Backbone bond lengths (Angstrom), bond angles and torsions (degrees), N, CA, C in turn:
res aa  C-N    CA-C-N  psi(-1)  N-CA   C-N-CA  omega(-1)  CA-C   N-CA-C  phi
1 M - - - 1.466 - - 1.527 108.64 -
2 R 1.318 114.97 139.98 1.456 119.88 -179.52 1.519 109.60 -127.50
3 V 1.340 115.44 140.54 1.459 122.29 177.75 1.510 108.58 -122.56
4 I 1.316 116.15 137.42 1.460 121.15 176.63 1.518 108.41 -122.91
5 F 1.334 115.88 122.86 1.460 120.53 172.52 1.518 106.83 -81.73
6 I 1.315 116.81 111.11 1.467 120.24 -179.55 1.525 109.62 -79.71
7 H 1.311 117.02 -66.70 1.458 122.22 171.67 1.528 109.22 -170.80
8 H 1.318 115.00 155.43 1.465 123.87 174.86 1.527 111.66 53.38
9 S 1.335 119.20 -102.00 1.463 121.65 178.12 1.522 111.49 -115.50
10 C 1.313 116.97 14.23 1.463 121.54 -179.09 1.527 110.53 -94.74
11 F 1.331 114.68 123.12 1.458 122.11 176.59 1.525 108.60 -131.23
12 V 1.322 115.01 150.86 1.456 122.73 172.19 1.520 107.49 -116.64
13 A 1.321 116.84 130.48 1.458 121.56 175.28 1.521 108.86 -117.98
14 E 1.311 116.41 125.71 1.457 122.35 177.56 1.521 108.22 -102.81
15 V 1.328 115.53 116.43 1.465 121.97 -176.65 1.513 108.04 -122.01
16 D 1.330 116.50 105.51 1.463 120.33 -175.04 1.530 108.53 52.88
17 E 1.342 117.05 -119.83 1.472 118.70 -177.61 1.522 112.63 -89.84
18 K 1.331 118.51 -4.22 1.462 121.97 -174.59 1.528 111.54 -95.65
19 V 1.342 114.38 155.59 1.460 121.47 174.39 1.528 108.46 -128.50
20 L 1.326 116.27 125.73 1.456 122.37 176.02 1.524 108.51 -109.51
21 I 1.327 117.04 129.20 1.468 122.08 -179.98 1.524 108.03 -119.91
22 F 1.327 116.69 124.31 1.459 121.55 -177.84 1.526 111.24 -113.05
23 D 1.327 116.64 127.27 1.468 125.46 166.85 1.527 114.06 53.21
24 W 1.331 114.60 51.60 1.469 118.78 176.91 1.527 111.15 -80.52
25 F 1.323 115.61 144.39 1.463 122.18 168.81 1.520 107.56 -149.84
26 D 1.309 116.03 153.45 1.458 121.26 177.72 1.526 109.90 -63.96
27 G 1.319 116.42 141.06 1.459 121.29 -172.28 1.501 116.54 -64.66
28 N 1.319 117.95 -14.59 1.467 120.84 -179.17 1.525 113.08 -102.70
29 R 1.318 117.40 11.07 1.465 120.30 -173.84 1.531 113.45 -77.84
30 V 1.333 118.32 -24.95 1.457 121.71 -172.88 1.527 109.85 -102.84
31 N 1.319 116.09 121.60 1.466 120.46 -179.21 1.529 111.09 -59.13
32 G 1.333 114.80 134.65 1.457 120.10 176.65 1.516 114.50 89.98
33 Y 1.329 117.49 -4.19 1.466 121.00 -178.36 1.526 110.02 -133.95
34 T 1.323 114.42 148.41 1.458 120.55 169.39 1.517 107.17 -125.44
35 F 1.323 115.40 106.00 1.457 120.72 177.67 1.522 108.45 -93.04
36 R 1.319 116.71 136.50 1.461 120.52 -171.15 1.532 113.75 -114.57
37 G 1.310 116.39 13.33 1.456 118.74 179.30 1.524 111.55 -66.65
38 V 1.317 115.97 142.87 1.471 122.27 -178.25 1.526 108.94 -127.04
39 L 1.318 116.66 130.91 1.453 119.98 176.47 1.527 110.52 -68.90
40 P 1.326 117.56 138.88 1.467 119.64 175.20 1.524 110.45 -66.41
41 E 1.316 115.58 163.62 1.459 121.33 175.05 1.526 109.66 -105.11
42 Y 1.316 115.10 140.98 1.468 121.08 -178.43 1.520 109.89 -127.47
43 E 1.314 115.40 170.65 1.452 119.57 175.27 1.534 109.10 -64.50
44 P 1.329 117.84 144.38 1.465 120.25 -176.05 1.520 114.99 -56.83
45 D 1.335 118.19 -28.52 1.465 119.72 -177.87 1.533 113.16 -86.48
46 T 1.326 117.68 8.13 1.466 121.56 179.64 1.527 110.54 -67.74
47 P 1.332 117.91 131.93 1.472 119.71 173.19 1.541 109.26 -72.17
48 V 1.311 116.33 117.45 1.465 122.05 -177.23 1.526 108.75 -118.79
49 Y 1.335 115.66 135.53 1.461 122.28 179.97 1.531 107.53 -126.27
50 V 1.317 115.41 120.77 1.464 121.36 -174.04 1.518 109.27 -111.86
51 F 1.328 116.25 128.22 1.458 122.64 -178.38 1.525 110.20 -114.96
52 A 1.327 115.85 140.87 1.468 121.72 172.29 1.519 107.47 -133.16
53 S 1.322 116.93 118.07 1.466 121.38 -172.88 1.524 112.82 -76.46
54 H 1.320 117.58 -27.07 1.467 121.50 177.32 1.523 108.61 -172.62
55 K 1.328 116.87 174.94 1.457 120.49 -167.98 1.527 115.02 -90.47
56 H 1.328 119.81 2.86 1.462 119.31 176.31 1.531 109.41 -55.46
57 Q 1.316 116.16 145.51 1.464 119.74 -172.43 1.529 113.43 -66.77
58 D 1.336 118.13 -16.74 1.458 119.74 176.09 1.532 111.54 -93.13
59 H 1.343 116.59 15.65 1.462 121.07 176.88 1.528 112.78 -137.99
60 F 1.325 117.34 -22.43 1.469 119.63 -174.59 1.520 110.14 -139.16
61 D 1.320 114.05 139.49 1.456 122.08 178.33 1.527 106.31 -144.30
62 M 1.331 117.01 117.73 1.464 119.30 -176.37 1.529 112.76 -60.29
63 D 1.325 117.47 -20.24 1.455 119.23 178.53 1.524 113.00 -66.01
64 V 1.341 117.07 -12.38 1.456 118.77 175.84 1.531 110.29 -61.93
65 L 1.339 117.08 -23.31 1.463 120.56 177.79 1.526 111.94 -63.07
66 R 1.318 117.18 -21.82 1.463 119.83 -179.14 1.527 111.93 -69.52
67 L 1.326 116.65 -12.53 1.466 118.56 173.78 1.525 111.44 -62.92
68 A 1.328 117.08 -20.60 1.464 120.38 177.69 1.521 111.70 -64.67
69 E 1.317 117.37 -21.46 1.460 121.15 177.44 1.531 111.41 -72.57
70 I 1.340 115.82 -18.92 1.469 121.39 -178.69 1.521 111.19 -102.38
71 Y 1.354 115.38 -40.53 1.458 120.99 -173.43 1.531 110.04 -116.24
72 P 1.309 117.99 100.35 1.473 120.09 -176.53 1.525 113.26 -66.15
73 H 1.338 117.77 -21.23 1.465 120.46 -178.18 1.532 112.20 -95.55
74 I 1.293 117.86 16.73 1.458 122.08 -177.12 1.518 111.59 -72.96
75 R 1.342 115.83 148.52 1.457 122.22 171.97 1.525 108.41 -134.25
76 F 1.323 115.61 144.28 1.460 122.20 -179.01 1.519 109.32 -114.76
77 I 1.325 116.21 129.41 1.461 121.87 177.24 1.525 106.80 -120.62
78 F 1.330 115.26 105.52 1.465 121.46 -173.23 1.525 110.92 -115.81
79 S 1.323 115.12 147.74 1.455 120.37 168.08 1.525 109.17 -59.23
80 R 1.325 116.14 148.41 1.466 120.35 -175.66 1.524 112.75 -61.59
81 D 1.322 118.26 -26.27 1.468 118.93 -179.57 1.529 112.13 -72.64
82 C 1.332 117.40 -7.10 1.470 121.60 175.31 1.529 112.07 -88.70
83 K 1.326 117.50 2.26 1.460 120.78 -170.47 1.527 112.34 -59.48
84 M 1.329 114.59 135.78 1.462 122.49 -179.26 1.524 109.31 -124.04
85 S 1.312 116.52 134.67 1.458 120.62 -177.93 1.527 110.24 -74.03
86 P 1.337 117.20 158.56 1.469 119.87 175.67 1.525 112.59 -55.99
87 N 1.325 117.49 -39.31 1.462 120.33 179.47 1.519 111.63 -66.04
88 F 1.331 115.95 -39.01 1.463 120.44 178.29 1.522 110.52 -63.54
89 L 1.325 116.34 -44.88 1.461 119.77 179.66 1.527 110.99 -64.03
90 K 1.324 116.44 -42.09 1.463 120.49 178.89 1.520 111.01 -62.40
91 K 1.335 116.33 -42.41 1.460 121.37 179.73 1.520 111.96 -59.06
92 H 1.337 116.68 -31.83 1.463 121.30 -178.21 1.526 112.80 -97.24
93 G 1.321 115.71 15.82 1.459 119.83 169.41 1.510 116.59 86.86
94 F 1.343 117.56 16.60 1.457 120.26 178.40 1.524 110.43 -95.56
95 S 1.327 115.58 141.38 1.459 119.82 -179.69 1.525 109.66 -73.31
96 P 1.320 117.96 155.96 1.475 120.78 178.71 1.526 113.27 -58.10
97 E 1.328 116.99 -26.17 1.465 120.34 -177.50 1.524 112.67 -65.78
98 I 1.314 117.17 -21.16 1.469 119.42 -177.09 1.520 111.25 -62.98
99 R 1.341 116.61 -28.93 1.474 119.79 -178.10 1.522 111.70 -61.57
100 G 1.319 116.56 -31.63 1.459 120.46 -179.83 1.515 113.85 -73.08
101 K 1.320 116.29 -10.86 1.465 120.82 179.72 1.529 112.86 -98.78
102 I 1.334 117.16 -2.48 1.461 121.53 -176.06 1.523 110.77 -108.48
103 Q 1.321 115.67 131.78 1.460 121.95 171.30 1.526 108.21 -118.66
104 Y 1.332 116.71 123.97 1.463 120.79 177.53 1.528 108.72 -98.09
105 M 1.338 115.66 138.56 1.458 120.41 -177.35 1.525 111.27 -128.79
106 G 1.321 115.02 139.29 1.453 121.32 170.40 1.517 109.95 -96.28
107 A 1.323 116.42 -174.20 1.457 120.94 -178.70 1.521 111.17 -71.59
108 N 1.338 115.24 147.39 1.466 122.69 174.29 1.527 112.30 60.23
109 E 1.315 115.53 40.69 1.463 121.60 176.70 1.524 109.91 -119.31
110 T 1.321 115.54 160.81 1.463 122.19 177.37 1.520 108.81 -127.54
111 Y 1.316 115.36 138.57 1.467 120.98 -179.60 1.522 107.66 -140.86
112 R 1.303 116.21 140.45 1.466 120.62 177.76 1.514 109.67 -125.63
113 V 1.325 116.10 129.11 1.452 122.02 175.19 1.522 107.44 -133.33
114 D 1.331 116.50 131.12 1.466 120.83 -172.55 1.535 107.26 53.82
115 N 1.327 118.44 -125.82 1.468 118.58 174.07 1.525 110.80 -113.11
116 V 1.320 115.51 34.87 1.467 122.46 176.04 1.530 108.16 -108.31
117 T 1.324 115.99 121.63 1.463 121.14 177.88 1.524 109.10 -107.37
118 V 1.323 115.40 129.26 1.465 121.60 -176.44 1.523 109.07 -121.48
119 E 1.317 116.54 126.96 1.460 122.06 172.73 1.530 108.20 -119.88
120 T 1.313 116.99 151.17 1.465 120.72 -177.79 1.519 111.34 -121.90
121 L 1.320 114.72 149.79 1.455 123.60 168.56 1.522 107.83 -117.59
122 R 1.310 116.38 149.91 1.462 119.79 176.34 1.524 109.73 -71.63
123 S 1.316 116.86 135.55 1.456 121.42 177.55 1.528 110.44 -75.51
124 T 1.323 116.18 160.16 1.464 120.80 170.25 1.518 110.93 -87.77
125 D 1.335 116.20 -0.12 1.465 121.39 174.79 1.523 107.80 -123.26
126 A 1.311 117.85 -100.39 1.468 121.24 -179.73 1.521 109.51 -119.56
127 G 1.337 115.16 148.74 1.449 120.09 171.43 1.511 114.57 73.56
128 V 1.340 115.45 -140.10 1.456 121.55 -170.74 1.526 110.82 -137.36
129 A 1.328 114.46 167.18 1.461 122.90 165.19 1.518 107.09 -109.38
130 F 1.335 116.80 153.20 1.464 121.60 -176.21 1.528 111.78 -113.59
131 Y 1.326 115.60 134.91 1.457 123.00 167.74 1.525 105.70 -115.57
132 V 1.326 116.61 117.60 1.465 121.77 -170.65 1.519 109.54 -123.01
133 E 1.316 115.37 136.52 1.457 121.18 177.81 1.514 109.40 -129.67
134 T 1.322 116.89 129.84 1.459 121.44 176.11 1.516 109.58 -160.01
135 N 1.303 117.08 145.17 1.470 122.92 177.23 1.528 112.45 50.78
136 G 1.331 117.15 33.33 1.451 120.80 179.32 1.511 114.86 78.72
137 A 1.335 117.89 2.95 1.464 122.23 178.70 1.524 109.84 -109.71
138 T 1.331 116.55 147.73 1.463 121.36 -178.32 1.521 110.35 -126.26
139 F 1.337 114.70 141.61 1.455 121.79 -175.61 1.529 109.22 -133.92
140 F 1.317 115.55 145.35 1.461 120.53 172.52 1.519 108.02 -128.71
141 H 1.338 116.35 121.69 1.461 121.15 174.65 1.522 107.12 -117.20
142 A 1.325 116.22 117.00 1.463 121.08 -170.83 1.519 113.73 -76.70
143 G 1.337 118.60 -18.21 1.461 118.37 -171.99 1.524 108.78 58.35
144 D 1.327 117.42 -124.70 1.463 121.06 176.04 1.530 112.23 -104.91
145 L 1.323 117.01 24.60 1.464 120.31 171.81 1.525 107.74 -76.97
146 N 1.322 115.73 110.29 1.459 120.67 -174.42 1.521 109.15 -160.01
147 D 1.306 116.30 163.91 1.463 122.02 172.17 1.527 107.06 -84.98
148 W 1.338 115.22 85.14 1.465 120.84 -173.66 1.536 110.89 -82.43
149 K 1.318 115.67 73.91 1.465 120.43 174.87 1.518 109.26 -89.50
150 W 1.341 114.83 145.27 1.460 120.04 -178.18 1.532 109.39 -141.15
151 D 1.317 116.11 143.20 1.462 119.78 169.08 1.520 108.61 -60.98
152 G 1.314 115.79 134.84 1.456 119.94 178.29 1.507 114.50 90.80
153 A 1.340 117.94 -10.39 1.463 119.90 -179.65 1.519 112.03 -77.20
154 G 1.316 116.87 -21.37 1.464 120.72 178.47 1.513 112.47 93.23
155 D 1.338 115.15 153.02 1.460 120.45 -177.09 1.523 112.36 -63.75
156 L 1.328 117.49 -34.82 1.465 120.43 -178.08 1.525 110.82 -63.88
157 M 1.334 116.26 -50.75 1.468 120.18 -178.79 1.523 111.23 -68.84
158 N 1.320 116.72 -43.67 1.462 119.56 -179.87 1.524 111.76 -64.91
159 G 1.325 116.44 -37.50 1.457 119.86 177.89 1.514 112.38 -66.17
160 K 1.328 116.24 -41.78 1.462 120.78 177.32 1.527 110.80 -61.90
161 M 1.331 116.25 -42.56 1.458 120.86 178.75 1.521 110.86 -60.99
162 E 1.308 117.23 -45.71 1.465 121.09 -179.56 1.530 111.29 -60.80
163 R 1.324 117.02 -45.28 1.463 120.48 -178.83 1.528 111.57 -62.94
164 E 1.329 115.97 -43.21 1.461 119.29 -178.65 1.531 111.29 -66.74
165 Y 1.318 115.77 -41.77 1.462 118.92 179.90 1.527 111.13 -62.88
166 K 1.311 116.31 -48.25 1.462 119.67 -177.44 1.524 111.16 -63.67
167 A 1.325 117.52 -37.98 1.463 120.57 179.19 1.523 110.85 -61.85
168 R 1.315 117.00 -38.12 1.470 119.82 -178.16 1.524 111.86 -75.60
169 I 1.319 116.96 -38.98 1.459 119.21 178.81 1.531 110.89 -68.28
170 R 1.320 117.21 -32.48 1.469 119.49 178.73 1.525 112.08 -61.70
171 K 1.319 117.22 -23.07 1.463 120.35 176.89 1.528 111.82 -65.21
172 L 1.333 116.84 -18.81 1.463 121.36 -179.59 1.518 112.52 -92.87
173 A 1.326 116.75 -7.51 1.466 120.17 -176.64 1.525 110.68 -57.67
174 G 1.318 115.78 130.44 1.456 121.45 178.52 1.512 115.34 82.03
175 R 1.322 117.14 -6.95 1.460 119.46 179.74 1.530 109.82 -87.91
176 P 1.320 117.90 144.11 1.461 119.03 178.72 1.524 110.94 -68.80
177 I 1.323 115.98 134.31 1.471 121.97 174.33 1.523 106.75 -140.03
178 N 1.311 116.45 109.69 1.462 119.32 176.82 1.524 111.37 -74.35
179 L 1.339 115.56 -49.04 1.462 120.52 -178.03 1.518 109.41 -129.01
180 A 1.329 116.43 134.02 1.460 121.35 177.82 1.521 109.27 -129.04
181 F 1.320 115.53 143.66 1.458 122.99 179.42 1.532 106.67 -123.13
182 V 1.340 116.55 114.05 1.462 121.74 -165.78 1.532 110.32 -134.42
183 P 1.344 117.98 135.72 1.477 120.08 -177.68 1.532 113.72 -63.11
184 M 1.327 114.47 144.66 1.461 123.13 169.36 1.532 105.89 -146.16
185 D 1.316 115.70 78.00 1.467 123.10 -166.67 1.531 111.23 -86.32
186 P 1.343 118.16 118.06 1.467 120.68 -177.87 1.516 114.22 -64.55
187 R 1.325 118.23 -18.04 1.465 120.46 179.18 1.528 111.46 -66.08
188 Q 1.323 117.37 -18.66 1.461 121.13 -179.30 1.523 113.52 -79.80
189 G 1.324 116.37 -6.30 1.457 119.06 178.30 1.518 112.04 60.88
190 K 1.328 117.33 -124.64 1.463 121.74 -175.48 1.522 112.84 -65.34
191 Y 1.334 117.99 -14.36 1.463 121.50 179.51 1.526 112.75 -94.65
192 Q 1.313 116.53 2.57 1.459 121.39 -171.26 1.525 113.66 -54.61
193 E 1.303 117.78 -38.30 1.463 120.58 -171.95 1.527 113.90 -97.71
194 L 1.331 118.47 0.86 1.463 120.40 -174.54 1.527 112.61 -60.59
195 G 1.321 116.59 -47.54 1.454 119.98 -176.68 1.512 112.72 -65.28
196 I 1.314 117.41 -47.61 1.458 120.31 -177.43 1.525 110.52 -68.87
197 D 1.333 116.82 -32.65 1.461 120.37 179.40 1.533 110.49 -65.37
198 Y 1.327 116.90 -44.52 1.456 120.02 178.59 1.532 110.37 -65.43
199 F 1.312 115.67 -39.38 1.467 119.88 178.74 1.523 110.50 -60.18
200 L 1.318 117.79 -46.89 1.459 121.76 -179.39 1.526 111.76 -59.93
201 K 1.322 115.58 -42.23 1.467 120.46 -174.79 1.522 112.76 -76.62
202 N 1.319 117.99 -17.34 1.464 120.32 -171.56 1.520 114.37 -122.71
203 T 1.321 117.50 10.34 1.461 121.30 173.23 1.519 108.69 -134.62
204 E 1.309 115.08 169.50 1.462 120.71 179.49 1.526 111.28 -105.84
205 A 1.315 117.29 26.64 1.461 121.03 -179.50 1.531 110.44 -58.57
206 E 1.316 116.19 130.82 1.461 121.06 -177.07 1.524 112.07 -77.87
207 Y 1.326 116.59 -41.90 1.469 121.94 178.79 1.525 107.80 -129.29
208 V 1.327 116.40 127.14 1.458 121.28 -178.90 1.528 108.34 -118.41
209 F 1.315 115.78 116.57 1.456 122.74 -178.91 1.530 108.96 -97.65
210 P 1.328 119.02 114.52 1.472 119.38 172.84 1.525 110.09 -64.42
211 M 1.325 116.16 147.58 1.466 119.71 179.64 1.525 109.51 -150.11
212 H 1.330 115.77 -177.71 1.472 122.15 179.49 1.529 110.20 61.59
213 M 1.328 115.99 40.06 1.468 121.12 -172.93 1.521 113.86 -102.23
214 W 1.356 117.50 3.91 1.460 120.62 175.58 1.530 112.56 50.94
215 Q 1.348 115.89 41.52 1.464 124.47 175.68 1.530 113.83 68.61
216 D 1.323 117.37 14.95 1.460 121.83 176.55 1.528 108.33 -116.17
217 Y 1.325 116.14 100.69 1.457 121.87 -175.69 1.529 112.22 -101.66
218 S 1.320 116.86 10.85 1.463 121.26 -170.63 1.528 113.60 -67.15
219 H 1.333 117.28 -23.84 1.468 117.82 -175.23 1.526 112.87 -84.07
220 I 1.310 118.56 -11.23 1.464 119.78 -179.01 1.525 111.52 -59.62
221 P 1.354 120.00 -54.03 1.474 118.70 179.07 1.523 112.69 -65.29
222 V 1.322 117.43 -32.17 1.464 120.55 177.46 1.526 109.72 -62.29
223 Y 1.319 115.68 -47.10 1.455 120.34 -179.80 1.528 111.19 -63.84
224 K 1.329 117.53 -43.60 1.459 120.55 -177.78 1.531 111.78 -62.08
225 K 1.323 117.39 -33.76 1.469 120.42 178.34 1.523 111.92 -69.53
226 K 1.326 116.74 -24.65 1.460 120.75 179.31 1.526 112.25 -75.36
227 I 1.327 117.22 -22.89 1.457 121.39 -174.26 1.533 109.17 -76.67
228 S 1.315 116.36 118.10 1.469 120.65 -176.24 1.519 112.11 -74.02
229 N 1.329 117.02 -27.68 1.455 121.71 179.72 1.526 109.03 -85.02
230 A 1.325 116.37 110.91 1.470 120.11 -175.56 1.512 111.84 -61.85
231 G 1.324 117.63 -38.81 1.458 120.68 179.42 1.505 112.22 -63.43
232 M 1.336 116.88 -36.95 1.459 120.61 178.40 1.519 110.75 -68.71
233 A 1.325 116.21 -41.47 1.467 120.43 179.59 1.527 110.85 -61.82
234 E 1.326 116.62 -36.97 1.462 120.33 -178.87 1.524 112.24 -67.26
235 R 1.317 117.54 -20.21 1.466 120.68 179.60 1.526 111.82 -75.01
236 V 1.329 117.35 -18.29 1.470 121.22 -179.90 1.523 109.02 -84.30
237 V 1.306 116.34 124.90 1.467 121.56 -175.59 1.529 109.92 -86.32
238 D 1.328 116.39 135.24 1.463 121.95 178.42 1.520 110.08 -81.51
239 I 1.313 115.71 113.76 1.461 121.45 175.29 1.515 108.15 -105.23
240 I 1.324 115.99 131.38 1.466 119.01 -178.06 1.527 113.61 -127.51
241 H 1.333 117.92 -15.97 1.463 118.27 179.99 1.524 110.43 -162.56
242 E 1.315 115.78 161.65 1.456 122.17 175.31 1.528 110.26 -68.45
243 N 1.321 115.96 155.00 1.469 122.73 -177.26 1.528 112.14 62.99
244 Q 1.319 117.29 25.66 1.459 121.12 177.86 1.529 109.53 -79.46
245 V 1.335 116.22 135.45 1.458 122.13 -175.80 1.527 109.76 -109.24
246 F 1.328 116.28 135.78 1.453 122.13 179.56 1.527 108.99 -124.56
247 E 1.315 116.53 126.37 1.456 121.69 174.20 1.523 107.15 -95.11
248 I 1.324 116.05 118.09 1.445 121.36 -176.43 1.530 109.60 -98.99
249 Q 1.316 115.58 121.93 1.466 120.01 179.25 1.519 109.22 -80.40
250 E 1.313 116.20 124.08 1.457 121.26 179.74 1.522 110.54 -95.54
251 D 1.330 114.86 138.40 1.468 119.51 179.33 1.527 110.91 -71.59
């Protein structure tokens, strides 16, 4: 199995003959940033599954639908807040057939396409998080599901956020997760590692990829040194640049 960190919260996972793409957007979509991640190219007959956790511009880009022009077997699994009307799609140059390739999902739903099973959790921000199982491998992509604590938000709001986040992550307790992609946002300052720390301690995820870091990966080694449990620290993957490739050894 191979994982490619494209940029920000976008990852590609290659599982046997399948390709899973999470939260892709064009690198110039977000003001103030230039993301340089590039999607790999595959054979046209490759089964490709594209996920979008919500419609924020750093997670979703409607141009991802143009991959259907390359991969006829592609399927799109989008959060319901990404929904686009037939007229909207037509206006932007998409054929009517594209609608048949898109599945929209709300929170706490299950969908199966081919032999890919997708379950969703409600985000603590917008949209959903995805739990995906295929070919005996399991993946969790949090989207914007995180313990979004902020200085100045107040104890009431921060406390509510913490409770909601922990309740949703507890739903994953005991479930197999080979690869997880979880926010560790430097804008949160001293709260940056709260969400990923709780996730590590309360799930059995084998590899945890920090994401949503706005091109600042400096806190990953700092956080790993704080973890007293060496085995837990080893589960956190070191990300240092966009287009980074990871070869995952399967048992």
